[in-house]
ZATI-939360 format. One line per field, with one value per residue: residue in one letter; residue number from 0; x, y, z of N, C-alpha, C, O in turn. Coordinates in Angstrom, 2 decimals. Layout:
% ZATI-939360
residuo [A; ...]
num [NUM; ...]
n_X [X; ...]
n_Y [Y; ...]
n_Z [Z; ...]
ca_X [X; ...]
ca_Y [Y; ...]
ca_Z [Z; ...]
c_X [X; ...]
c_Y [Y; ...]
c_Z [Z; ...]
o_X [X; ...]
o_Y [Y; ...]
o_Z [Z; ...]
% end
This chain:
% ZATI-939360
residuo [M; S; N; L; H; F; D; L; S; F; E; K; D; D; G; S; G; L; P; G; P; P; M; A; R; I; F; V; K; F; S; S; S; I; K; G; D; P; N; S; Y; I; S; A; D; C; V; N; P; T; E; L; D; D; A; V; D; H; L; Q; K; E; L; E; E; I; R; R; R; G; H; R; L; F; A; T; A; T; K; G; E; R; P; I]
num [0; 1; 2; 3; 4; 5; 6; 7; 8; 9; 10; 11; 12; 13; 14; 15; 16; 17; 18; 19; 20; 21; 22; 23; 24; 25; 26; 27; 28; 29; 30; 31; 32; 33; 34; 35; 36; 37; 38; 39; 40; 41; 42; 43; 44; 45; 46; 47; 48; 49; 50; 51; 52; 53; 54; 55; 56; 57; 58; 59; 60; 61; 62; 63; 64; 65; 66; 67; 68; 69; 70; 71; 72; 73; 74; 75; 76; 77; 78; 79; 80; 81; 82; 83]
n_X [14.24; 16.06; 15.46; 16.78; 17.90; 20.03; 23.53; 26.55; 29.83; 32.91; 36.13; 39.34; 42.67; 44.15; 46.61; 47.40; 48.20; 46.44; 46.20; 45.71; 42.84; 40.10; 37.37; 34.04; 31.27; 28.03; 26.08; 23.92; 22.29; 20.25; 18.14; 15.56; 14.55; 12.85; 12.31; 13.53; 13.25; 15.21; 15.62; 16.50; 14.92; 14.15; 12.15; 9.11; 6.27; 4.11; 0.80; -0.84; -1.09; -0.45; 1.11; 3.25; 4.22; 5.01; 7.07; 8.95; 9.45; 10.66; 13.05; 14.23; 14.67; 16.57; 18.72; 19.22; 20.11; 22.44; 23.84; 24.23; 25.79; 28.02; 29.03; 29.81; 31.81; 33.66; 34.37; 35.63; 37.69; 39.24; 40.08; 42.39; 43.85; 45.13; 43.13; 42.76]
n_Y [79.05; 79.41; 77.77; 78.36; 80.93; 81.87; 81.18; 79.47; 80.55; 79.12; 79.24; 77.89; 77.15; 75.58; 74.77; 76.47; 78.87; 80.60; 82.83; 82.63; 81.64; 79.33; 80.71; 81.78; 82.90; 84.19; 84.49; 86.26; 84.37; 84.40; 86.88; 89.23; 92.05; 95.16; 97.29; 100.51; 100.38; 100.45; 98.26; 94.83; 91.74; 88.83; 87.02; 85.65; 87.55; 88.20; 87.77; 87.52; 86.87; 84.16; 83.36; 85.10; 84.11; 81.55; 82.24; 83.44; 81.26; 79.51; 80.90; 80.95; 78.21; 77.74; 79.28; 77.91; 75.45; 76.31; 77.11; 74.59; 73.28; 74.98; 74.65; 71.96; 72.17; 73.91; 72.26; 70.14; 71.50; 72.50; 70.37; 68.80; 71.11; 73.56; 75.51; 79.05]
n_Z [28.14; 31.09; 34.19; 36.44; 38.50; 39.98; 40.57; 41.59; 41.92; 42.33; 43.45; 43.77; 44.91; 42.44; 41.78; 39.85; 40.72; 42.08; 44.62; 48.18; 50.24; 49.37; 47.44; 47.29; 45.35; 44.78; 41.91; 39.60; 37.36; 35.54; 34.35; 33.55; 31.60; 31.06; 28.40; 28.86; 31.58; 34.41; 36.07; 36.80; 36.54; 38.45; 38.52; 37.23; 36.03; 38.64; 39.44; 41.56; 45.13; 45.61; 43.40; 43.81; 46.27; 45.39; 43.61; 45.36; 47.09; 45.25; 44.62; 47.16; 47.54; 45.54; 46.55; 48.95; 47.95; 46.68; 48.95; 50.23; 48.25; 48.17; 50.78; 50.64; 48.66; 49.91; 52.06; 50.74; 49.41; 51.47; 52.90; 54.90; 55.17; 57.44; 59.66; 59.25]
ca_X [14.58; 16.55; 14.64; 17.66; 18.18; 21.30; 24.48; 27.69; 31.18; 33.80; 37.51; 40.30; 44.02; 44.23; 47.99; 47.68; 48.73; 45.45; 46.63; 44.70; 41.91; 39.02; 36.46; 32.74; 30.42; 26.75; 25.81; 22.64; 22.46; 19.17; 17.25; 14.91; 14.38; 11.83; 12.91; 13.30; 13.20; 16.59; 15.67; 16.59; 13.94; 14.53; 10.95; 8.06; 5.25; 3.20; -0.45; -1.61; -0.21; 0.02; 2.22; 4.37; 4.76; 5.70; 8.32; 9.87; 9.83; 11.60; 14.33; 14.80; 15.18; 17.81; 19.76; 19.56; 20.93; 23.76; 24.51; 24.68; 26.88; 29.17; 29.59; 30.53; 33.02; 34.63; 34.87; 36.55; 38.85; 40.06; 40.42; 43.81; 44.47; 44.93; 42.32; 43.50]
ca_Y [79.91; 78.67; 77.83; 78.75; 82.36; 82.11; 80.07; 79.61; 80.56; 78.66; 79.23; 77.42; 76.97; 74.32; 74.64; 77.47; 80.07; 81.45; 83.02; 82.75; 80.53; 79.21; 81.84; 81.52; 84.07; 83.89; 85.46; 86.18; 83.61; 84.76; 87.98; 89.83; 93.50; 95.80; 98.46; 101.76; 100.13; 100.14; 97.09; 93.47; 90.94; 87.43; 86.20; 85.94; 88.47; 87.57; 88.54; 87.32; 86.51; 82.78; 83.37; 85.76; 83.13; 80.51; 82.80; 83.59; 79.91; 78.98; 81.58; 80.47; 76.84; 77.87; 79.75; 76.84; 74.48; 76.93; 77.02; 73.20; 73.00; 75.74; 73.99; 70.75; 72.59; 74.39; 71.11; 69.40; 72.34; 72.79; 69.12; 68.66; 72.40; 74.07; 76.73; 80.31]
ca_Z [29.26; 32.24; 35.39; 37.53; 38.50; 40.65; 40.52; 42.48; 41.37; 43.40; 42.99; 44.76; 44.39; 41.72; 41.34; 38.81; 41.33; 42.75; 46.00; 49.22; 50.49; 48.40; 47.45; 46.66; 45.09; 44.15; 40.85; 38.92; 36.13; 34.64; 34.70; 32.39; 31.76; 30.24; 27.76; 29.56; 33.03; 34.82; 36.94; 36.29; 37.27; 38.61; 38.63; 36.26; 36.54; 39.61; 39.38; 42.79; 46.24; 45.49; 42.45; 44.48; 47.22; 44.62; 43.09; 46.49; 47.50; 44.26; 44.80; 48.42; 47.31; 44.79; 47.45; 49.88; 47.21; 46.52; 50.26; 50.42; 47.31; 48.63; 51.97; 50.18; 47.96; 50.90; 52.83; 49.88; 49.09; 52.65; 53.56; 55.15; 55.43; 58.79; 59.66; 59.37]
c_X [14.99; 15.60; 15.47; 18.02; 19.54; 22.23; 25.66; 28.97; 32.10; 35.20; 38.41; 41.66; 44.10; 45.64; 48.35; 48.12; 47.71; 45.88; 45.45; 43.79; 40.87; 38.03; 35.18; 31.99; 29.14; 26.51; 24.43; 22.91; 21.43; 18.42; 16.59; 14.76; 13.28; 12.45; 12.52; 13.25; 14.60; 16.72; 15.87; 15.68; 14.36; 13.32; 10.03; 7.13; 4.30; 1.93; -1.34; -0.64; 0.33; 1.20; 3.45; 5.03; 5.55; 7.04; 9.36; 10.35; 10.87; 12.99; 15.02; 15.37; 16.49; 18.97; 20.17; 20.41; 22.33; 24.53; 25.06; 25.88; 28.15; 29.83; 30.37; 31.84; 34.08; 35.22; 35.89; 37.83; 39.78; 40.44; 41.94; 44.52; 44.20; 44.06; 43.18; 43.05]
c_Y [79.03; 78.83; 78.26; 80.22; 82.71; 80.93; 80.43; 79.58; 80.18; 78.55; 78.77; 77.28; 75.60; 74.07; 75.67; 78.80; 81.00; 81.61; 83.03; 81.54; 80.43; 80.38; 81.45; 82.82; 83.58; 84.95; 85.23; 85.51; 84.02; 85.95; 88.47; 91.32; 93.97; 97.06; 99.73; 101.63; 99.74; 98.88; 95.80; 92.62; 89.48; 86.55; 86.55; 87.00; 87.70; 88.42; 88.31; 86.86; 85.07; 82.69; 84.03; 84.81; 82.04; 81.01; 82.94; 82.23; 79.31; 79.60; 81.13; 79.06; 76.87; 78.29; 78.69; 75.76; 75.04; 76.88; 75.61; 72.87; 73.74; 75.12; 72.74; 71.13; 73.11; 73.22; 70.33; 70.19; 72.53; 71.53; 69.02; 69.99; 72.81; 75.33; 77.96; 81.03]
c_Z [30.44; 33.42; 36.60; 37.41; 39.08; 40.41; 41.41; 41.68; 42.53; 42.83; 44.12; 44.10; 43.76; 41.19; 40.29; 39.40; 41.96; 44.20; 46.96; 49.32; 49.38; 48.54; 46.70; 46.48; 44.43; 43.09; 40.24; 37.57; 35.08; 35.20; 33.42; 32.65; 30.82; 29.68; 28.52; 31.08; 33.47; 35.67; 36.15; 37.16; 37.31; 38.89; 37.46; 36.85; 37.45; 39.67; 40.59; 43.88; 46.14; 44.52; 43.05; 45.48; 46.50; 44.10; 44.20; 46.97; 46.55; 44.44; 46.10; 48.27; 46.54; 45.70; 48.46; 49.20; 46.98; 47.83; 50.49; 49.52; 47.73; 49.85; 51.57; 49.50; 48.92; 51.69; 52.02; 49.64; 50.27; 53.41; 53.70; 55.40; 56.87; 58.71; 59.84; 60.62]
o_X [14.34; 15.02; 14.92; 18.41; 20.13; 21.78; 25.75; 29.18; 32.08; 35.43; 38.27; 41.77; 44.11; 45.84; 49.51; 48.38; 48.07; 45.93; 44.33; 43.94; 40.76; 37.89; 35.24; 32.05; 29.17; 26.70; 23.86; 23.66; 21.70; 18.11; 17.05; 14.85; 12.86; 13.06; 11.34; 13.20; 15.15; 17.84; 15.47; 15.67; 14.86; 13.46; 10.18; 7.20; 3.76; 1.98; -2.45; 0.49; 1.46; 2.18; 4.58; 6.26; 6.63; 8.03; 10.52; 11.54; 11.83; 14.00; 16.23; 16.43; 17.41; 20.05; 21.35; 21.33; 23.31; 25.73; 26.21; 26.85; 29.24; 31.06; 31.46; 32.86; 35.26; 36.42; 36.91; 38.92; 40.98; 41.07; 42.67; 45.68; 43.17; 44.24; 44.22; 43.54]
o_Y [78.03; 79.90; 78.51; 80.69; 83.72; 79.83; 81.55; 78.69; 80.82; 77.85; 79.19; 77.29; 74.58; 73.26; 75.73; 79.75; 82.11; 80.63; 83.39; 80.55; 81.33; 80.96; 80.88; 83.71; 82.66; 86.14; 84.14; 86.03; 83.99; 86.01; 88.14; 91.77; 93.26; 97.84; 99.99; 102.63; 98.76; 98.47; 95.70; 92.77; 88.95; 85.46; 87.58; 87.30; 86.67; 89.62; 88.84; 86.50; 84.81; 82.00; 83.58; 84.71; 81.66; 80.28; 82.59; 82.05; 78.68; 78.89; 80.95; 78.76; 76.11; 77.72; 78.58; 75.22; 74.30; 76.64; 75.45; 72.26; 73.17; 75.07; 72.49; 70.49; 72.79; 73.19; 69.90; 69.63; 72.70; 71.61; 69.14; 69.99; 72.46; 76.14; 77.92; 82.12]
o_Z [30.74; 33.63; 37.67; 36.34; 38.72; 40.08; 41.93; 40.85; 43.58; 41.84; 45.27; 42.87; 44.45; 40.29; 39.87; 38.67; 42.35; 44.94; 46.59; 48.60; 48.55; 49.62; 45.62; 47.33; 43.61; 43.33; 40.35; 36.74; 33.88; 36.39; 32.32; 33.79; 29.91; 30.43; 28.78; 31.79; 32.95; 35.97; 34.99; 38.38; 36.32; 39.45; 36.81; 38.04; 37.06; 39.92; 40.66; 43.58; 46.55; 44.81; 42.82; 45.52; 46.94; 44.14; 44.01; 47.24; 46.99; 44.41; 46.13; 48.81; 46.84; 45.64; 48.79; 49.81; 47.09; 47.83; 50.91; 49.96; 47.66; 49.93; 52.09; 49.72; 48.78; 51.95; 52.55; 49.66; 50.09; 54.47; 52.72; 55.81; 57.45; 57.80; 60.51; 60.92]
% end
């Protein structure tokens, strides 16, 4: 099972004709479900407040890493371009 729940999709004009500026989207990479339950879950079952805090901290760290990676990708993709 993957330890990562989210990931970053980053698209830029690579000469193949993608119109417009670079675009980033965050997507759910991993989730689990329970038969008959319409929800998708992105954490393990938490049975106490400490486990809940750990799960939330883990998800926040993932999102912060995605933010850093996205900023680097935007900086690289737009280097030399004039701001719109």
